[in-house]
C-alpha positions in Angstrom: 111.0 76.0 -89.3 110.1 77.0 -85.8 110.7 74.4 -83.1 107.8 72.5 -81.5 106.2 74.5 -78.6 106.9 73.3 -75.1 104.6 70.6 -73.8 104.8 71.8 -70.2 103.6 74.9 -68.4 106.0 77.6 -67.5 106.4 78.8 -63.9 107.8 81.8 -62.2 111.3 80.3 -61.7 111.7 79.9 -65.5 113.6 82.5 -67.4 110.6 83.6 -69.4 112.5 86.5 -71.0 114.5 84.0 -73.1 111.4 82.1 -74.1 109.8 82.9 -77.5 106.3 84.4 -77.3 104.6 81.4 -79.0 106.0 79.2 -76.2 104.4 81.2 -73.4 100.9 79.7 -74.0 99.5 78.4 -70.7 101.9 80.5 -68.6 100.2 81.1 -65.2 101.7 82.3 -61.9 98.6 82.2 -59.8 96.0 79.4 -59.0 92.4 79.7 -60.1 90.4 79.4 -56.9 86.7 79.8 -56.1 85.6 80.3 -52.5 82.0 80.5 -51.3 80.5 81.1 -54.7 83.0 83.7 -56.0 86.3 83.6 -57.8 89.2 84.7 -55.7 90.7 87.9 -57.2 94.0 87.2 -59.1 96.0 89.6 -56.8 94.8 87.6 -53.7 95.3 84.2 -55.4 98.8 85.2 -56.4 99.7 85.3 -52.6 99.3 81.5 -52.4 102.6 79.9 -51.7 103.7 76.4 -52.6 104.4 75.6 -48.9 101.1 77.0 -47.7 98.1 75.0 -46.5 94.6 75.8 -47.7 93.7 76.6 -44.1 96.4 79.2 -43.8 95.4 80.8 -47.1 91.7 81.0 -46.1 92.4 82.5 -42.7 95.4 84.8 -43.5 94.7 85.9 -47.0 90.9 85.6 -47.3 90.2 86.6 -43.7 87.8 83.6 -43.3 88.3 82.7 -39.6 85.5 80.2 -39.3 87.7 77.2 -40.1 89.9 76.5 -37.0 93.4 75.1 -36.5 93.2 72.4 -33.9 95.6 69.4 -34.1 97.3 70.5 -37.4 97.6 66.8 -38.3 94.1 66.0 -39.7 92.8 64.3 -36.6 90.2 66.7 -35.1 88.3 68.0 -38.1 88.0 71.6 -36.8 89.5 72.8 -40.1 87.1 70.9 -42.4 86.1 72.6 -45.7 84.2 71.2 -48.7 85.9 70.9 -52.1 83.7 70.7 -55.2 85.1 69.6 -58.5 83.8 68.1 -61.7 84.8 64.5 -62.2 86.5 64.0 -65.5 85.3 60.5 -66.0 81.6 60.7 -65.0 81.2 64.5 -65.7 79.4 64.8 -62.3 80.1 67.4 -59.7 81.8 65.8 -56.7 81.7 67.2 -53.2 84.4 66.1 -50.7 85.1 67.2 -47.2 88.9 67.7 -46.6 91.2 68.7 -43.8 92.3 72.2 -44.8 95.2 72.0 -42.3 96.8 69.3 -44.5 95.7 70.2 -48.0 98.1 72.5 -49.9 96.4 75.5 -51.2 97.8 74.9 -54.7 96.1 71.5 -54.8 92.7 73.4 -54.8 93.6 75.0 -58.2 90.4 74.8 -60.3 88.2 73.8 -57.4 85.5 75.5 -55.5 86.0 75.7 -51.7 83.1 76.1 -49.3 83.8 77.2 -45.7 81.3 77.6 -42.9 80.9 81.2 -43.9 79.5 80.0 -47.2 77.0 77.6 -45.6 75.0 80.2 -43.6 75.2 83.2 -41.4 73.4 84.8 -38.5 73.2 88.0 -40.4 69.7 88.5 -41.7 68.6 85.2 -40.1 70.3 83.4 -42.9 71.2 80.2 -41.0 71.3 76.9 -42.9 68.9 74.2 -41.7 71.9 72.2 -40.5 73.0 75.2 -38.3 69.5 75.7 -37.0 69.3 72.0 -36.1 72.6 72.2 -34.2 71.3 75.1 -32.2 67.9 73.6 -31.5 69.3 70.3 -30.4 72.2 71.7 -28.3 74.9 70.3 -30.6 77.4 73.1 -29.8 78.8 74.2 -26.5 82.3 75.9 -26.7 81.9 76.2 -30.5 85.5 75.6 -31.5 84.7 72.3 -33.4 81.3 73.4 -34.6 82.3 75.0 -38.0 84.1 71.8 -39.0 81.2 69.6 -38.0 78.7 71.9 -39.9 80.8 71.7 -43.1 81.3 67.9 -42.7 77.5 67.4 -42.5 76.9 69.9 -45.3 79.3 67.9 -47.5 77.4 64.7 -46.8 74.0 66.2 -47.6 75.5 67.6 -50.8 75.9 64.0 -51.9 72.4 63.0 -50.7 73.5 60.7 -48.0 71.4 58.6 -45.6 71.5 58.4 -41.8 73.7 55.3 -42.0 76.3 57.2 -44.1 76.3 60.1 -41.7 77.0 57.9 -38.8 79.9 56.2 -40.7 81.5 59.4 -42.0 81.3 61.7 -39.0 84.2 59.9 -37.1 86.7 62.4 -38.4 85.3 65.3 -36.3 86.0 65.4 -32.6 84.0 67.2 -29.9 85.1 67.3 -26.3 81.9 69.0 -25.0 78.7 67.5 -26.2 79.2 63.7 -26.0 78.2 63.5 -29.8 74.5 62.5 -29.2 73.1 66.0 -29.8 75.4 66.3 -32.9 74.2 63.0 -34.3 70.5 64.0 -33.6 71.0 67.3 -35.5 72.7 65.5 -38.4 70.1 62.9 -38.9 67.1 65.2 -38.3 67.3 66.4 -41.9 67.6 62.9 -43.5 64.6 61.6 -45.4 65.0 58.2 -43.7 65.4 59.6 -40.2 63.6 57.7 -37.4 62.0 59.3 -34.3 64.5 61.8 -32.9 65.7 62.4 -29.5 65.2 66.1 -28.9 65.7 66.2 -25.2 69.0 67.2 -23.7 68.8 64.3 -21.2 69.5 61.8 -23.9 66.2 59.9 -23.7 63.3 60.0 -26.3 60.8 62.8 -25.7 57.6 61.6 -23.9 59.6 58.8 -22.3 61.7 60.8 -19.9 61.1 59.9 -16.2 61.4 63.6 -15.3 58.7 64.9 -17.6 57.0 66.9 -14.9 60.2 69.1 -14.6 61.2 69.1 -18.3 60.6 72.3 -20.2 61.0 71.0 -23.7 58.3 72.1 -26.2 56.8 68.6 -26.5 56.2 68.3 -22.8 54.9 71.9 -22.5 52.4 71.1 -25.3 51.3 67.9 -23.7 50.7 69.6 -20.4 48.6 72.3 -22.0 46.5 69.6 -23.8 46.1 67.7 -20.6 45.0 70.8 -18.8 42.4 71.6 -21.5 40.9 68.1 -21.2 40.7 68.3 -17.4 38.6 71.5 -17.5 35.1 71.1 -16.3 32.5 72.8 -18.4 29.8 74.2 -16.2 26.3 74.4 -17.7 23.0 75.8 -16.5 20.1 73.6 -15.5 18.2 74.7 -18.6 20.8 72.9 -20.8 20.2 69.6 -19.1 
């Protein structure tokens, strides 16, 4: 009678040549990874090392340079990516933003990874609404932290968050240029429960700025045009009186 098959998976450091064929079920030497909607080819996935971070794999093996290496200790958020995986208990698809500079690439086995390249692109005017909002509201200056912020916001919207949740969960992304207000305005502009937005770069609500005469924002330009139209004097002939 044949012995019971092994209850564990076999790995590359096992002497597989001495293992019976029926015991090799489940033998796998490469992780199963999905990145930006496609499965990573086995020959590329096989390059993943046990001591390699997810960020290193994405940048070095996948050539996805959007995610940046900042602090390398999970503090700045420049490396943020979104991990999607089905929850075993509820059966629902969970979307979680993670620091790719800390997460081992093999920990993403069986997961789907979304980087900023998978959110949207300037090619073919294919920007995501989050990216467009960041541009329109001046939420990016040097741009180093922007990919991580975009993915962090994208992860929150994937879970149908509110403006309150965005404010509470954006503290893991640092920006040394903008002062955060434009980023916050861009993030909450797409929420269903968003209040009146501050769209001006000066930090005050539009139509309340003390320097409206000099401001070139669209709302002020439109107001000036409407005011000019109302001030026009319509000249009529004496026959019309």
